[in-house]
N, CA, C and O atoms as a GROMACS GRO file, in nm:
protein
  384
    1MET      N    1   0.084  -0.120   0.000
    1MET     CA    2   0.000   0.000   0.000
    1MET      C    3   0.087   0.125   0.000
    1MET      O    4   0.178   0.138   0.082
    2GLU      N    5   0.060   0.215  -0.090
    2GLU     CA    6   0.135   0.340  -0.101
    2GLU      C    7   0.088   0.436   0.008
    2GLU      O    8  -0.032   0.455   0.027
    3ARG      N    9   0.182   0.495   0.079
    3ARG     CA   10   0.147   0.585   0.187
    3ARG      C   11   0.184   0.728   0.150
    3ARG      O   12   0.286   0.753   0.086
    4GLY      N   13   0.101   0.820   0.191
    4GLY     CA   14   0.128   0.961   0.164
    4GLY      C   15   0.239   1.016   0.251
    4GLY      O   16   0.287   0.950   0.343
    5GLY      N   17   0.278   1.138   0.220
    5GLY     CA   18   0.384   1.201   0.297
    5GLY      C   19   0.362   1.350   0.311
    5GLY      O   20   0.281   1.410   0.239
    6PHE      N   21   0.434   1.408   0.403
    6PHE     CA   22   0.424   1.552   0.431
    6PHE      C   23   0.561   1.616   0.418
    6PHE      O   24   0.662   1.556   0.455
    7THR      N   25   0.564   1.736   0.366
    7THR     CA   26   0.682   1.822   0.375
    7THR      C   27   0.641   1.930   0.474
    7THR      O   28   0.530   1.982   0.467
    8TYR      N   29   0.730   1.963   0.567
    8TYR     CA   30   0.690   2.055   0.673
    8TYR      C   31   0.805   2.148   0.711
    8TYR      O   32   0.921   2.123   0.681
    9ILE      N   33   0.766   2.257   0.777
    9ILE     CA   34   0.865   2.353   0.830
    9ILE      C   35   0.835   2.375   0.978
    9ILE      O   36   0.721   2.401   1.016
   10THR      N   37   0.940   2.364   1.060
   10THR     CA   38   0.926   2.399   1.201
   10THR      C   39   1.018   2.517   1.230
   10THR      O   40   1.111   2.546   1.154
   11THR      N   41   0.989   2.585   1.342
   11THR     CA   42   1.070   2.698   1.384
   11THR      C   43   1.081   2.698   1.536
   11THR      O   44   1.021   2.613   1.602
   12ASN      N   45   1.157   2.791   1.591
   12ASN     CA   46   1.167   2.804   1.737
   12ASN      C   47   1.066   2.909   1.785
   12ASN      O   48   0.994   2.968   1.705
   13LYS      N   49   1.063   2.932   1.916
   13LYS     CA   50   0.959   3.022   1.967
   13LYS      C   51   0.972   3.166   1.919
   13LYS      O   52   0.874   3.239   1.914
   14ASN      N   53   1.093   3.207   1.883
   14ASN     CA   54   1.114   3.343   1.831
   14ASN      C   55   1.104   3.350   1.678
   14ASN      O   56   1.127   3.456   1.620
   15ASN      N   57   1.072   3.238   1.615
   15ASN     CA   58   1.059   3.230   1.469
   15ASN      C   59   1.186   3.272   1.395
   15ASN      O   60   1.178   3.331   1.287
   16THR      N   61   1.302   3.241   1.453
   16THR     CA   62   1.428   3.281   1.390
   16THR      C   63   1.496   3.166   1.316
   16THR      O   64   1.572   3.189   1.222
   17VAL      N   65   1.468   3.042   1.356
   17VAL     CA   66   1.529   2.924   1.294
   17VAL      C   67   1.423   2.855   1.209
   17VAL      O   68   1.308   2.843   1.251
   18LEU      N   69   1.461   2.811   1.089
   18LEU     CA   70   1.369   2.734   1.005
   18LEU      C   71   1.428   2.597   0.978
   18LEU      O   72   1.544   2.585   0.941
   19TYR      N   73   1.346   2.494   0.996
   19TYR     CA   74   1.388   2.358   0.964
   19TYR      C   75   1.287   2.298   0.868
   19TYR      O   76   1.166   2.303   0.892
   20VAL      N   77   1.335   2.241   0.758
   20VAL     CA   78   1.248   2.177   0.660
   20VAL      C   79   1.268   2.026   0.671
   20VAL      O   80   1.380   1.978   0.675
   21GLY      N   81   1.156   1.953   0.678
   21GLY     CA   82   1.164   1.808   0.686
   21GLY      C   83   1.056   1.742   0.604
   21GLY      O   84   0.967   1.808   0.550
   22ALA      N   85   1.065   1.608   0.595
   22ALA     CA   86   0.962   1.529   0.527
   22ALA      C   87   0.937   1.404   0.611
   22ALA      O   88   1.029   1.350   0.672
   23THR      N   89   0.812   1.360   0.613
   23THR     CA   90   0.775   1.244   0.694
   23THR      C   91   0.645   1.184   0.644
   23THR      O   92   0.569   1.250   0.573
   24SER      N   93   0.619   1.059   0.681
   24SER     CA   94   0.489   0.999   0.649
   24SER      C   95   0.392   1.018   0.765
   24SER      O   96   0.271   1.003   0.747
   25LYS      N   97   0.444   1.050   0.885
   25LYS     CA   98   0.359   1.066   1.003
   25LYS      C   99   0.387   1.202   1.066
   25LYS      O  100   0.473   1.215   1.153
   26LEU      N  101   0.316   1.303   1.020
   26LEU     CA  102   0.344   1.440   1.061
   26LEU      C  103   0.325   1.462   1.212
   26LEU      O  104   0.408   1.525   1.276
   27LYS      N  105   0.216   1.411   1.266
   27LYS     CA  106   0.191   1.433   1.410
   27LYS      C  107   0.300   1.368   1.496
   27LYS      O  108   0.351   1.429   1.589
   28GLY      N  109   0.332   1.245   1.463
   28GLY     CA  110   0.436   1.173   1.538
   28GLY      C  111   0.573   1.238   1.525
   28GLY      O  112   0.647   1.249   1.623
   29ARG      N  113   0.605   1.282   1.405
   29ARG     CA  114   0.735   1.345   1.382
   29ARG      C  115   0.744   1.479   1.455
   29ARG      O  116   0.848   1.511   1.513
   30THR      N  117   0.638   1.557   1.452
   30THR     CA  118   0.636   1.686   1.523
   30THR      C  119   0.652   1.662   1.674
   30THR      O  120   0.722   1.736   1.742
   31TYR      N  121   0.585   1.558   1.723
   31TYR     CA  122   0.596   1.523   1.865
   31TYR      C  123   0.742   1.489   1.899
   31TYR      O  124   0.792   1.527   2.005
   32GLU      N  125   0.810   1.416   1.810
   32GLU     CA  126   0.951   1.385   1.832
   32GLU      C  127   1.035   1.513   1.841
   32GLU      O  128   1.125   1.522   1.924
   33HIS      N  129   1.006   1.610   1.756
   33HIS     CA  130   1.077   1.739   1.763
   33HIS      C  131   1.049   1.806   1.898
   33HIS      O  132   1.141   1.857   1.962
   34GLN      N  133   0.924   1.806   1.941
   34GLN     CA  134   0.885   1.874   2.066
   34GLN      C  135   0.948   1.810   2.189
   34GLN      O  136   0.985   1.880   2.283
   35THR      N  137   0.961   1.678   2.187
   35THR     CA  138   1.015   1.608   2.304
   35THR      C  139   1.166   1.584   2.293
   35THR      O  140   1.225   1.519   2.378
   36LYS      N  141   1.227   1.638   2.186
   36LYS     CA  142   1.371   1.622   2.163
   36LYS      C  143   1.410   1.474   2.166
   36LYS      O  144   1.507   1.434   2.231
   37TYR      N  145   1.331   1.395   2.094
   37TYR     CA  146   1.352   1.250   2.086
   37TYR      C  147   1.493   1.218   2.036
   37TYR      O  148   1.554   1.120   2.080
   38TYR      N  149   1.544   1.299   1.943
   38TYR     CA  150   1.682   1.286   1.896
   38TYR      C  151   1.759   1.406   1.951
   38TYR      O  152   1.767   1.510   1.886
   39PRO      N  153   1.818   1.392   2.071
   39PRO     CA  154   1.875   1.508   2.142
   39PRO      C  155   1.989   1.579   2.069
   39PRO      O  156   2.016   1.695   2.097
   40LYS      N  157   2.057   1.510   1.977
   40LYS     CA  158   2.169   1.574   1.907
   40LYS      C  159   2.127   1.635   1.773
   40LYS      O  160   2.211   1.688   1.699
   41SER      N  161   2.000   1.627   1.741
   41SER     CA  162   1.951   1.676   1.611
   41SER      C  163   1.950   1.829   1.605
   41SER      O  164   1.955   1.897   1.707
   42PHE      N  165   1.944   1.879   1.482
   42PHE     CA  166   1.936   2.024   1.459
   42PHE      C  167   1.817   2.084   1.533
   42PHE      O  168   1.830   2.187   1.599
   43THR      N  169   1.701   2.019   1.521
   43THR     CA  170   1.580   2.077   1.581
   43THR      C  171   1.588   2.079   1.733
   43THR      O  172   1.537   2.171   1.797
   44ALA      N  173   1.653   1.978   1.792
   44ALA     CA  174   1.669   1.976   1.938
   44ALA      C  175   1.766   2.086   1.981
   44ALA      O  176   1.741   2.158   2.078
   45LYS      N  177   1.877   2.098   1.909
   45LYS     CA  178   1.979   2.197   1.943
   45LYS      C  179   1.925   2.340   1.935
   45LYS      O  180   1.958   2.424   2.018
   46TYR      N  181   1.843   2.366   1.834
   46TYR     CA  182   1.792   2.501   1.812
   46TYR      C  183   1.646   2.519   1.853
   46TYR      O  184   1.584   2.621   1.821
   47ASN      N  185   1.590   2.421   1.922
   47ASN     CA  186   1.452   2.426   1.971
   47ASN      C  187   1.350   2.455   1.860
   47ASN      O  188   1.253   2.527   1.882
   48ALA      N  189   1.373   2.400   1.743
   48ALA     CA  190   1.282   2.422   1.629
   48ALA      C  191   1.171   2.318   1.635
   48ALA      O  192   1.170   2.221   1.558
   49ASP      N  193   1.077   2.339   1.727
   49ASP     CA  194   0.974   2.238   1.751
   49ASP      C  195   0.831   2.291   1.731
   49ASP      O  196   0.734   2.226   1.770
   50LYS      N  197   0.820   2.408   1.671
   50LYS     CA  198   0.688   2.467   1.644
   50LYS      C  199   0.654   2.446   1.496
   50LYS      O  200   0.721   2.499   1.408
   51LEU      N  201   0.550   2.368   1.470
   51LEU     CA  202   0.509   2.339   1.332
   51LEU      C  203   0.433   2.459   1.275
   51LEU      O  204   0.326   2.494   1.324
   52VAL      N  205   0.490   2.522   1.170
   52VAL     CA  206   0.427   2.641   1.114
   52VAL      C  207   0.381   2.624   0.969
   52VAL      O  208   0.311   2.710   0.915
   53TYR      N  209   0.420   2.512   0.906
   53TYR     CA  210   0.383   2.492   0.766
   53TYR      C  211   0.389   2.345   0.731
   53TYR      O  212   0.477   2.273   0.779
   54TYR      N  213   0.295   2.300   0.647
   54TYR     CA  214   0.308   2.165   0.592
   54TYR      C  215   0.229   2.152   0.462
   54TYR      O  216   0.135   2.227   0.436
   55GLU      N  217   0.270   2.055   0.382
   55GLU     CA  218   0.204   2.020   0.257
   55GLU      C  219   0.188   1.869   0.256
   55GLU      O  220   0.274   1.797   0.307
   56TYR      N  221   0.079   1.821   0.199
   56TYR     CA  222   0.057   1.676   0.189
   56TYR      C  223   0.079   1.628   0.046
   56TYR      O  224   0.039   1.695  -0.050
   57TYR      N  225   0.143   1.514   0.032
   57TYR     CA  226   0.165   1.451  -0.099
   57TYR      C  227   0.116   1.307  -0.094
   57TYR      O  228   0.117   1.244   0.011
   58SER      N  229   0.074   1.257  -0.208
   58SER     CA  230   0.017   1.121  -0.211
   58SER      C  231   0.124   1.013  -0.192
   58SER      O  232   0.092   0.899  -0.160
   59THR      N  233   0.253   1.048  -0.213
   59THR     CA  234   0.360   0.952  -0.185
   59THR      C  235   0.470   1.020  -0.103
   59THR      O  236   0.490   1.141  -0.111
   60VAL      N  237   0.540   0.939  -0.024
   60VAL     CA  238   0.652   0.989   0.055
   60VAL      C  239   0.762   1.041  -0.038
   60VAL      O  240   0.829   1.140  -0.008
   61GLU      N  241   0.780   0.974  -0.152
   61GLU     CA  242   0.883   1.015  -0.248
   61GLU      C  243   0.861   1.158  -0.295
   61GLU      O  244   0.956   1.235  -0.307
   62GLU      N  245   0.735   1.193  -0.322
   62GLU     CA  246   0.704   1.331  -0.364
   62GLU      C  247   0.736   1.429  -0.251
   62GLU      O  248   0.789   1.538  -0.275
   63ALA      N  249   0.703   1.391  -0.128
   63ALA     CA  250   0.730   1.477  -0.013
   63ALA      C  251   0.880   1.500   0.004
   63ALA      O  252   0.923   1.611   0.033
   64ILE      N  253   0.960   1.395  -0.016
   64ILE     CA  254   1.105   1.406  -0.003
   64ILE      C  255   1.161   1.495  -0.115
   64ILE      O  256   1.251   1.575  -0.092
   65ALA      N  257   1.108   1.479  -0.235
   65ALA     CA  258   1.152   1.563  -0.348
   65ALA      C  259   1.123   1.710  -0.318
   65ALA      O  260   1.205   1.797  -0.346
   66ARG      N  261   1.006   1.737  -0.261
   66ARG     CA  262   0.968   1.875  -0.226
   66ARG      C  263   1.055   1.928  -0.112
   66ARG      O  264   1.094   2.045  -0.112
   67GLU      N  265   1.087   1.841  -0.015
   67GLU     CA  266   1.176   1.880   0.095
   67GLU      C  267   1.310   1.927   0.040
   67GLU      O  268   1.362   2.031   0.080
   68LYS      N  269   1.366   1.850  -0.054
   68LYS     CA  270   1.495   1.887  -0.114
   68LYS      C  271   1.485   2.019  -0.189
   68LYS      O  272   1.576   2.102  -0.183
   69GLN      N  273   1.373   2.039  -0.259
   69GLN     CA  274   1.350   2.163  -0.332
   69GLN      C  275   1.346   2.283  -0.236
   69GLN      O  276   1.407   2.386  -0.262
   70LEU      N  277   1.273   2.267  -0.125
   70LEU     CA  278   1.262   2.376  -0.027
   70LEU      C  279   1.396   2.403   0.040
   70LEU      O  280   1.433   2.519   0.061
   71LYS      N  281   1.469   2.297   0.075
   71LYS     CA  282   1.599   2.315   0.141
   71LYS      C  283   1.696   2.389   0.051
   71LYS      O  284   1.780   2.465   0.099
   72ALA      N  285   1.685   2.366  -0.080
   72ALA     CA  286   1.775   2.432  -0.176
   72ALA      C  287   1.732   2.577  -0.203
   72ALA      O  288   1.812   2.657  -0.252
   73GLY      N  289   1.608   2.610  -0.170
   73GLY     CA  290   1.556   2.744  -0.195
   73GLY      C  291   1.600   2.844  -0.090
   73GLY      O  292   1.660   2.808   0.011
   74SER      N  293   1.570   2.969  -0.115
   74SER     CA  294   1.611   3.077  -0.024
   74SER      C  295   1.524   3.078   0.102
   74SER      O  296   1.414   3.025   0.104
   75ARG      N  297   1.577   3.141   0.205
   75ARG     CA  298   1.502   3.161   0.329
   75ARG      C  299   1.374   3.240   0.299
   75ARG      O  300   1.268   3.212   0.354
   76GLN      N  301   1.385   3.339   0.210
   76GLN     CA  302   1.269   3.423   0.176
   76GLN      C  303   1.155   3.339   0.117
   76GLN      O  304   1.039   3.363   0.148
   77LYS      N  305   1.188   3.241   0.033
   77LYS     CA  306   1.086   3.153  -0.025
   77LYS      C  307   1.011   3.079   0.086
   77LYS      O  308   0.889   3.065   0.080
   78LYS      N  309   1.086   3.033   0.186
   78LYS     CA  310   1.024   2.962   0.298
   78LYS      C  311   0.935   3.058   0.378
   78LYS      O  312   0.824   3.023   0.416
   79LEU      N  313   0.985   3.178   0.403
   79LEU     CA  314   0.907   3.278   0.477
   79LEU      C  315   0.778   3.311   0.402
   79LEU      O  316   0.672   3.325   0.463
   80ASP      N  317   0.787   3.324   0.269
   80ASP     CA  318   0.669   3.354   0.188
   80ASP      C  319   0.565   3.242   0.199
   80ASP      O  320   0.446   3.268   0.210
   81LEU      N  321   0.612   3.117   0.195
   81LEU     CA  322   0.521   3.001   0.208
   81LEU      C  323   0.449   3.005   0.343
   81LEU      O  324   0.327   2.990   0.350
   82ILE      N  325   0.527   3.025   0.449
   82ILE     CA  326   0.468   3.027   0.585
   82ILE      C  327   0.370   3.143   0.598
   82ILE      O  328   0.260   3.125   0.649
   83ASN      N  329   0.409   3.262   0.552
   83ASN     CA  330   0.322   3.379   0.564
   83ASN      C  331   0.191   3.364   0.488
   83ASN      O  332   0.088   3.417   0.530
   84ALA      N  333   0.193   3.293   0.376
   84ALA     CA  334   0.071   3.271   0.298
   84ALA      C  335  -0.018   3.165   0.364
   84ALA      O  336  -0.140   3.177   0.363
   85PHE      N  337   0.044   3.062   0.420
   85PHE     CA  338  -0.026   2.946   0.476
   85PHE      C  339  -0.072   2.969   0.620
   85PHE      O  340  -0.178   2.924   0.661
   86ASN      N  341   0.012   3.040   0.696
   86ASN     CA  342  -0.008   3.054   0.840
   86ASN      C  343   0.042   3.192   0.884
   86ASN      O  344   0.145   3.202   0.952
   87PRO      N  345  -0.030   3.300   0.846
   87PRO     CA  346   0.021   3.436   0.871
   87PRO      C  347   0.048   3.469   1.017
   87PRO      O  348   0.130   3.557   1.046
   88GLU      N  349  -0.019   3.401   1.110
   88GLU     CA  350   0.005   3.428   1.253
   88GLU      C  351   0.123   3.347   1.307
   88GLU      O  352   0.164   3.366   1.421
   89TRP      N  353   0.177   3.258   1.225
   89TRP     CA  354   0.286   3.169   1.268
   89TRP      C  355   0.248   3.090   1.393
   89TRP      O  356   0.330   3.066   1.481
   90LYS      N  357   0.119   3.050   1.399
   90LYS     CA  358   0.078   2.972   1.517
   90LYS      C  359   0.122   2.827   1.501
   90LYS      O  360   0.142   2.778   1.390
   91ASP      N  361   0.137   2.759   1.614
   91ASP     CA  362   0.178   2.619   1.614
   91ASP      C  363   0.061   2.536   1.562
   91ASP      O  364  -0.045   2.534   1.623
   92LEU      N  365   0.081   2.467   1.450
   92LEU     CA  366  -0.027   2.391   1.387
   92LEU      C  367  -0.041   2.249   1.442
   92LEU      O  368  -0.130   2.174   1.400
   93PHE      N  369   0.045   2.212   1.536
   93PHE     CA  370   0.044   2.076   1.590
   93PHE      C  371  -0.093   2.036   1.647
   93PHE      O  372  -0.142   1.926   1.624
   94GLU      N  373  -0.154   2.128   1.722
   94GLU     CA  374  -0.282   2.098   1.785
   94GLU      C  375  -0.394   2.074   1.683
   94GLU      O  376  -0.494   2.008   1.714
   95ASP      N  377  -0.378   2.129   1.563
   95ASP     CA  378  -0.483   2.114   1.460
   95ASP      C  379  -0.472   1.984   1.380
   95ASP      O  380  -0.560   1.952   1.300
   96LEU      N  381  -0.364   1.910   1.402
   96LEU     CA  382  -0.344   1.786   1.323
   96LEU      C  383  -0.442   1.677   1.364
   96LEU      O  384  -0.438   1.567   1.308
   0.00000   0.00000   0.00000
């Protein structure tokens, strides 16, 4: 069975750090960021545990391709995506 995937962006409480990731389980992955499940990871080190943006794809492969595209893009492109999708920069975790 083919499983869908998400490309997402998390930030810290001051919205200064941006992290782009891809996963098949957005809620579980965001929870891992929040609980610092991987203590040596970028998101744990910089407290980037606030989910501010995500996109859904019908396959994980598409989500990973989009993740690579976003990571290669400018910070401004990421800011524009977040501002269009979530202008208040609220934590979207509770809405999942």
